[in-house]
Residue, then its C-alpha position, 0 to 999 in steps of 0.5 A: m632105799s636110803a631115800l625112802l628111809g632117810d638118815g634122820w629119825a626114820p632108821p631108829l623108828i623103823a628099827a624099834l618097830a621091827a624089834v617090837l614086832v619080832a618081840i610081840v610075835g615071839g612072845v605071843a607064840t611062846v606058851t609055857d603051858d602044861w606041855y612045856r612044863a612037862l618037858r624034862k629040862p636041864s638043871w642049868k636052864p635059866p629061870d623062865w622069868a629071865f627070858g623076858p628081860v634078857w630078850t628086851v635088852i637083846f632087841a634093844l642092842t640089836a636094833t641099836g646096832g642096826v641103826l649104827a651100821w645103817n648110819a655108818d655106811p650110806s651105800p645102797t649095797a651095804r644098806g641092802a645087805l643090812i636090811a636083808v640080814y636083819g629081815v632074815n634074822g627077824v623071820l628066823n627069830m619069830a619062827w623058832s618060837v612058833i616051831f618050839f612052842r606052837m608046833r611043839r617040835p623041839d626037834l625041828a626047832l633045834a634045826e631052825v635055831v642053827l639057822l638063827w645062830l648063823s643069821i646072828v653071825a651074819l648080823v655081826f659081820v654085815g653090821g661090823r663092816a660098817s660099824p665095829a660097835a654094831a658088831f659088838l652090840n650083837l654079841p650078847y644076842l649071839a651068846w644068848v642064842s648059843v645058850a638057847t641052842f644047847l638048851n634046845l639040844r638038851i631038851v631034845q635029848l631029855n625028851p626022846r619021845l618028841r623027836t617023832a611027835 
């Protein structure tokens, strides 16, 4: 796999393209329509305008962490693990938006976000084995999804009719 990706410009380009793909799919799936606006939300919810800039920074940091980890350990085993955890994380990241906003199932999204959170922990550990900086760069992602998990939980609690919708 490392022969395919190389160690020059390819890893940053692939990481950037993957981050953009995940961001686009998540952004398209996120619809703040009448259904979303009608949900009861906690007073501490960040303002809607903050999500785009925060996610942009997180995607940039996460992609950078992936490239740092990739370049720090050229072993096929380490790189295979890195690709696996980033791939799973990207799928889970996109899936949450689809489940919450498109399927309108905050209850199922709550179960899914736990898996997303665990996948970020895996990013921290797998990337951190190769590069401590890679682990550090994923900590804002872990923090943000921790907040999102509690926000998702409160939305489920404040909107009990959605649990069986």
